[in-house]
C-alpha positions, 0 to 999 in steps of 0.5 A: 713383202719384207726381204728376211735375213737371217742369222745363218750360214748359208748352205744349198738346200737340195730341191728339185725344180719339178718340186720332187721333194726330200724332207732327209738327208738321202744323200750318198755321203755321211755329211750332216747337213748345216743345221742352219738354213740358208738365207734367201737371198743365196738359196731357194724362195721357200715360199715359192717352193712351197706353192710348187708343193701345194700343187703335188698335195691333195685335199686330204693331205692339206687338211692334215698339214693344217691340224695337228694330229691330237694329243700326245699322239706320236702314233698319228703323226703323218710321217714321223721320222724319229719320235722325242718323248715329251714334245707338245705336239706335230705338224703332220708331213706328207709322203706320197709320189712327189713329195716327202714331207717329215712330220714337225716337232713342237717343244715347250719351252719358255724356261728351257725345253720341255721333253721327256728326260727317260725313254722306254727301252733307253738306258741314257737320260735327256736332261734339259736346262732349266734357264731363269724364267722370263721376269728374270732375263727381263730384269737383267736389262741386257739383250745380248745376254738373253741371246746367249740364253737363247742361242743355248736353248736353240741348241739343245732344241737341235741336239734334241731333234725338236724343230720348233720352240713354243716359245718365248712368252711375251704376254705384258704383266698387267697385274702381279697375280697373273699365274704365268707372269714368270714366263712373261717379261715385262709390264713395258711393251717396249722392254718386252718386244726387245727381250723377245727379239733378242730371245728369238734371234739366240733361238734362230741363229740355232736354225730351229724356229721360234714361237711368240706367245701368246697373242694377244692380251693374254693377261690372266689364266683365271678360265682362259679358255672362255674369258673376254677380255674387253680392251679398247684399240689404242691400249691394244695397240700402245700396250698389248701388241705392241711388244709382239709387232717389236719383236715381229719385226726385229727378229723375224720369228718363225710363228706367233701363237694365238692364245685362248682368250676372246678379245672385245667378244671373239676369239683372237684365232678367230679374227680376222682383223688381228692375223691377216689385216694387223699381223700380215699387212701391217706387220709384214709378218711373214711366219706362220701362225698357230693356236695355242692348243685346244684354244677357240672354243674347238673342244669341250672343257667345260659343261657350262660353255657350248663347243663352237662346232665351227671354230676349226672353220673360222680359223682357217678363215681368219688366218690362223693357219694350224690348229693344235694340237688338231683333231679337225680335219674331219670337220674341215673335211666337212666344210669343205665338202660344202664350199665353206672352206674354199681352196684358196684359203686352205692352200694359203694356210698350208703354204704359210705352214710349208714355207716355215717346215722347209727351214727346220732341221728335220726337213732338212735331214739334220742328224742330231747328237742328243748331247748338247752341251748341258755343263755350258750352258748350265754355267750360262744359266748360273750368269743370267740367273745372277745378272738378273737378281735385283737388290731392292734394300742394303741399308749400311751395307748389309750385303754383301757378305764376307766370304767364310763367314757364318749364317744362319738361314731360315725357311723351308724355302731354303729347301724347296727353292723352285727353279722355275713355275708349272705348267708348260714353262716347267723343265725336267732339268738334271739337278736344281741347286738349293739355297743352302747348296749353293750358300755352303760353298762359300759359307759356314752354314749353321747346321742345326738349322738346316737339318730342322728345316729339311726334317720340317719339310719332309714331315709337313710338305704337301703334293700339289697337282697343277697342269702337266705335273705336281710340286711341293708346297709347306707352310712355313713353321712359326717361331711363336709356341715353338720351343725347338725352333725359338731355341734355334733362332736364339743361338744362331742370333749369338753364334753366326754373322747374319742371318738368311730368310727365304719366302718362296711362292709357286704358281703357273699354267691355268690358274691365277694368285691371290691377293691374300695372305699366303700368296700376295702377301705373307703368311701369319707364319712367315710374318712370325718368323720374320719378326722373332729372327729380326728382333734376336739378331738385331738385338745382336747387332747383326744383320737379317737378308730377305731372298724371294724365291717367288714366281711373281712380285710380293708385297713387301710393305708388311715387312721391309722394314725388318730386314735390312736387305733385300734379294729378288733373284724369282726363279732363277732356273736349275742353278738358282741357288749358286746364283743367289750365292753369287750375289750375297757373297759379292761375286757377282755385283747385282746388277738387275733391275725391276721389270715390273713395279712393285706397288706399295699394296695391291690396291694401288695397282690400276686393275686390282678391281678388274683383273678377276673378272666377271661372271656375268651369267651366273654359271661358274665362269668368268665371262669377261675382263674388263681392262678399263685401265686403258694404256695406264699399266704399270709405271705409265699409272703409278707416274702419270697419277703421282702414287706412290710405290714401293720399289719403281720400275727400272729400279735396283741396287748396286754394290757401287755407285755410277753417275750419269751424264747429260744425253746428248742427241746423235741424230734425228731423221724424224722429219724423213717419215715413217723411217725416221728415227731419233739417236741419243748417246750417254756415258755412265761412270762408276763412281764408286769402287767395286766393278759392276754393270749399270742399267740405263733407261731412256724415257720421253715425255711427250706433248699432248696435242689431239692424244693425252699420254702417260707422263713418261714411257720407256723408249729404250735401254742398254746396259754397260760392261762390267766397269771398274771403278772410276771407267765410263762407257757412252751407251748409244740409244735409238728411238725410231718413229715407230715407237715414238708414236702414239695410236690416234684411235679417231683416224686409225693412225699411229702419229708422232705429234707436234711440240716439244719432247724431253728426254730424260736417261735415268737409273729407273723410272723415278726421274725426280732428280734427273734433268731432262734433254728436249727436241721438238717435231714441228709438225705432226708425222704420220708414220702408218695408216691401221685398218679402220675398225681393227679390234672394235670395242663390242657394240654398245661399249663406248671408249670414253666411258669404259676407260675409267683410269684418265686422265682430265 
């Protein structure tokens, strides 16, 4: 078992040896317990205490703990001391003569804490910060900044009385059409894992729990409750599991959430090879494992797919400790009475849960204030949104635009500016700054155009329902055959300094996007508007800037030539409009870089033909998704197969320029085996005229002995401080053997193969003009052995024939 190291201030828990446990502050004095749990080295061992607690519980009380009380059911939660309206669920507590464990509160949080802002009989409001979405945070390539965001969100959870945040989401962005990509970080597992680890560190520094999700290979939303993702083991290990492993190892989250989907024929939360063999035994994870809500075919969702009456039992046996939202106690009691659910399995799961529950603010009796510093968090959200904004194109220095200039803004999205995606990743924030509101703090805005789009939006908007609420969408107004808008375009081209055209895309939990016009591609109306605006402004030798307020990437090839500059801020949270204005004005020099490749066409995506999945029995439900591009996801595919892209992974422009010094090897301990590593330094110099930050990326090209490999793979990254013109900074990179290794499915091993490795420290995955350095490995290094047969392909499916994207 690993020794855990918390970033917490130490305190002592008052736990009697007799295990009379008090889950709230019953001390006579008024001192509020420290919100942060103690480090294991200085206080009672949580697991030992949990094992003693279990001895004081009845079977019925144990079953309460492993199953939630149901959806939106605070009245059913056992020993709920004080509810927080809007939380997603609870872990039941216990009250008996020996043990008093209060219920634990769990809240959604991929882009901010999701609680209800209003409460019956209470005149106060309880807003939470809408932070930039995961794609924005990853695009910052700044682990320290992401950790600060995690601290801010963790503090809001703490001060609002929430114990566990159901975040971060960290699934691989396998395909740009996944409706939930906004919650996730990247197409690359190292970037995803490190961003997740930073977020978890930040959240848990505040004394609340974080939950990495959705484990594993949950790469689409269509029929998500039933879809069987067929993936060969090497791709699972190197692409879909690796980010979770990095996050679990580096940050030690309190929880992992299992996903809805099946993998290779079995629901993930029913796979003992996943949850015990890999997560517990291979990784040494000692947090708790919980299901996603209603996962594992545990209730009737679609008439075409019958419920599995044994799902709860299978989950318990497999090591899915906590079943959410619950209501499964009766079936588990029957299984226990029949001898199918053993005391050994049940006690194990209760211990895993109670080990974590002891760390929770509610258990420790923290007296929360309901007053987090939302103003300070809004400032941080604005900073994070600006730093994650990506400048894709900037011909002839179209940006920045001098403060005080007059701007013409086009597109209904300027009014309906999206702060984040839909579903559990939505946040009840106090406000959202739209693009107009942000720009008008610095510029003179064409009021006639603003008024036109405000009126157009009100008259043409459509309320669209989503999984957990509604939002407004509105098609853009075409310019052709629109005399009123034609006049406004013509006049604006005469009067204003530049045009800013915005396009928006909304999506979220429960559904995927379309590759067609109006979604992945611009609609006819949008193309018409941009074409007309570009013609009018370019005729006056004025610039056109496009701003993409989108849930996930969209096609740029159809229209990029019409724009002088393209900004990709994605969805920047409640301060989105201000953050874009900061970049447009140059108050912030953009330093965001793509965490996902933008292809030239959707058909170039290696999963474009398989993403929509297969209805194998014609019942109207997608049954299988064949992830047969194997390890060639994202840039691994484009670089290995020489497929031209619109904008490569890791790419992003700045208002200044940077020179990269040749990297050097600082230390090489790879020969020491599984604990070995190789580290590098490289000096980055601001060679331009504007202060700025630069995200440098370390890619490795590995030799091929037994295993074919992508041409390059990201192994580490680092970001400079803000460098003044002419200033330099030495960046450090560290590649442990576990990250350098590839998975050998024939021998069930992670190995570093012998031969010569080329190392590139580069501004993006386009390493065409980057000179590498090399190092050699004399003989094969076995980093670790793994569980034979784990996540094996379904019977009759052979990896060699299943993987259709493969190098020869």
